[in-house]
C-alpha atoms as one frame of an Amber mdcrd trajectory, in Angstrom:
protein
-197.925  13.885 136.952-198.047  15.348 133.439-201.384  15.683 131.659-201.923
  16.862 128.093-204.526  16.828 125.369-205.333  18.051 121.862-208.811  19.516
 121.492-210.399  20.469 118.211-213.646  21.463 116.635-215.467  22.989 119.598
-212.701  25.457 120.434-212.804  28.934 118.949-210.690  31.935 119.877-208.781
  31.919 123.154-210.973  34.599 124.731-214.010  32.309 124.361-212.494  29.036
 125.514-213.469  29.252 129.179-217.133  28.937 128.209-216.779  26.099 125.719
-216.862  22.349 125.841-214.879  20.122 125.838-212.199  22.494 127.123-214.123
  23.610 130.203-214.875  19.989 131.042-211.214  19.023 130.694-210.145  21.822
 133.040-212.726  20.664 135.554-211.352  17.130 135.371-207.854  18.450 136.071
-209.085  20.785 138.822-207.434  23.696 137.037-208.838  27.230 136.875-209.045
  29.088 133.577-206.907  31.838 135.126-204.022  29.340 135.403-203.805  28.872
 131.641-200.930  30.516 129.827-201.911  31.505 126.300-199.668  33.408 123.920
-199.962  36.130 121.326-198.605  33.912 118.578-196.774  35.618 115.712-195.025
  32.771 113.835-191.737  33.699 115.503-189.026  31.799 117.350-189.677  33.691
 120.584-190.112  31.627 123.758-191.718  32.693 127.040-190.454  31.179 130.292
-192.327  30.845 133.598-189.819  29.800 136.244-191.586  31.269 139.298-195.021
  32.509 140.395-193.674  36.027 139.980-192.710  35.281 136.378-196.304  34.315
 135.613-197.594  37.598 137.050-194.948  39.616 135.230-195.544  38.010 131.835
-199.304  38.426 131.986-199.481  41.785 133.731-200.810  43.665 130.704-201.172
  41.499 127.583-200.421  38.018 126.345-196.668  37.620 125.738-195.658  37.713
 122.067-194.124  34.289 121.586-194.785  30.946 119.916-193.669  28.651 122.702
-193.875  28.646 126.459-191.934  26.716 129.098-192.361  26.168 132.808-191.022
  24.160 135.714-193.940  25.244 137.914-196.794  22.965 138.944-200.445  23.513
 138.081-199.663  26.001 135.324-201.356  25.060 132.057-199.385  25.843 128.908
-201.526  26.193 125.791-201.020  26.908 122.108-203.689  27.580 119.512-203.419
  26.132 115.994-205.475  25.705 112.846-202.974  23.793 110.627-199.569  24.614
 112.145-197.881  21.977 114.266-198.545  21.891 118.012-195.682  20.224 119.864
-195.734  19.284 123.535-192.417  18.517 125.202-191.965  17.244 128.725-189.331
  15.936 131.074-191.445  14.351 133.790-188.384  13.368 135.830-187.167  16.963
 136.104-190.655  18.524 135.861-190.076  20.784 132.867-192.779  21.140 130.209
-193.305  23.138 127.051-196.011  23.888 124.492-194.894  24.992 121.037-196.685
  26.443 118.016-194.587  25.680 114.934-195.595  26.907 111.521-193.109  26.699
 108.691-191.643  30.112 109.600-191.112  29.262 113.259-189.650  25.876 112.366
-187.353  27.392 109.750-186.184  29.931 112.348-185.296  27.095 114.736-187.882
  27.687 117.424-187.343  24.145 118.706-183.635  24.792 119.279-184.510  27.874
 121.332-187.110  25.887 123.271-184.668  23.118 124.055-181.958  25.543 125.224
-184.400  27.150 127.629-185.743  23.793 128.824-182.193  22.712 129.599-181.668
  25.936 131.552-184.586  24.857 133.771-183.078  21.415 134.316-184.470  19.258
 131.484-182.284  16.404 130.302-182.323  14.813 126.884-182.596  11.227 128.135
-185.842  11.892 130.001-187.507  14.275 127.547-190.383  13.258 125.282-192.133
  15.091 122.460-195.591  14.709 120.966-196.656  16.121 117.602-200.334  16.985
 117.572-202.979  17.365 114.868-201.769  19.552 111.983-201.857  19.779 108.222
-200.154  16.821 106.567-198.143  16.645 103.371-200.957  15.353 101.149-202.961
  18.507 101.973-200.212  21.115 102.155-199.682  22.449  98.651-197.063  25.216
  98.420-195.696  27.438  95.683-192.388  27.364  93.868-191.347  30.469  95.818
-192.073  28.648  99.086-189.952  25.716  97.881-187.120  28.011  96.790-187.130
  29.678 100.214-185.347  26.511 101.352-182.692  26.804  98.626-179.870  26.701
 101.183-181.259  23.593 102.872-180.705  20.768 100.408-181.590  18.043 102.907
-184.946  19.679 103.630-185.777  20.103  99.929-184.898  16.494  99.179-186.703
  14.931 102.126-189.734  17.070 102.977-190.983  18.240  99.592-192.489  16.302
  96.721-193.764  17.654  93.431-197.542  17.944  93.347-198.588  15.269  90.817
-201.742  17.232  89.922-200.365  20.746  89.548-197.275  22.017  87.766-194.848
  24.229  89.674-196.481  23.278  92.972-195.116  21.145  95.794-196.411  19.274
  98.819-194.584  20.088 102.049-194.221  17.709 104.995-194.270  20.200 107.873
-194.651  17.627 110.690-191.861  15.542 109.140-189.648  18.618 109.065-190.445
  19.305 112.714-189.822  15.695 113.708-186.430  15.845 111.980-185.549  18.943
 113.994-186.551  17.254 117.252-184.439  14.220 116.410-181.511  16.489 115.502
-181.653  17.915 119.020-181.155  14.397 120.359-184.720  13.761 121.487-185.397
  10.086 120.877-188.851   9.597 122.374-191.012  11.326 119.758-194.593  10.348
 119.048-196.952  11.669 116.390-200.742  11.682 116.436-200.619  11.521 112.598
-203.895  13.438 112.454-204.490  15.668 109.431-206.479  18.764 110.399-207.375
  19.454 106.762-208.978  16.066 106.088-210.863  15.785 109.406-213.502  18.533
 109.136-215.778  17.031 111.778-213.031  16.899 114.394-210.443  19.622 113.757
-210.272  23.181 112.528-208.182  23.910 109.436-207.386  27.385 108.188-206.496
  26.126 104.716-209.636  24.048 104.379-211.815  27.001 105.386-209.942  29.267
 102.970-210.658  26.837 100.149-214.323  26.717 101.174-214.528  30.528 101.617
-215.416  30.197 105.294-214.275  33.201 107.323-214.094  31.806 110.870-212.199
  28.544 110.767-212.057  28.177 114.555-209.024  26.937 116.421-207.612  23.758
 117.918-206.002  23.926 121.340-203.132  21.856 122.667-202.231  22.041 126.324
-199.968  20.475 128.896-199.763  20.765 132.702-197.575  19.335 135.462-199.719
  18.769 138.557
C-alpha cells in the first residue's frame, strides 16, 4: 500500500522534523521510524538518488545527505521526502510494480528535465507508464509568481513554454507571471503519464497553512519554514 501526504506550516528544517507535529504524528500512524526517512541535500539540480536495496540506503546516507533533488525506491517501508517552500513537490508512484519517487522541482530543476531523469530511473526499477500516477503538491501558483524579463528570456529557445506558461503581469511593466506547476504538469504529460492530479494549493496565498519563501521575503521574515512532502510503500 502506498501512503503519502503534504504537510505545511508546522514543519521547519529537516533536522528538527522528528520533534514536530504533525509530522511525528503521521510517522506514528504509519508505524515508520524517523531513521527510515530519506531526505536530500537539495540543490535545484536534476540529480536523482536511487535506493534499490537496503545496502543502497546505507551507502547513500553513510556520511551526509545525498546531493539530489529527487529520490526513487522500490523498497518497502522507506519514506521518501522532499522539502519545499514554493517549489513544486511531485510524488510519483507505480503501486502495481511498487516503485515510488519524491521530486523537488523548482524552475531550474524543471528546465533541466529532472522529471525525465526520474522517469528513466523509475523505469529501470520496473515502473510502467500505464500504472504510474503523479501528484503535484502545494507550491507557488502563477498569480503569485512574478518573474523578471531576464527570467522570461531564459526560455527564449522554448517557444511553447513562453506562449503557454507565462503571462504579462498586468500591474507591472517588464514583469511576467510564471505557471511553474503548469510547466511541470506539461512535462509529466509529455512523458506519457496520464494519471496526474494537482492539489491546486498556492503556498504564497495560504499563510496559515503553508510556508512560502517568496511571501516571507516580501514580508522581511528570515525563517520562512518548510513544507514537507513524503511517500512510502508499506
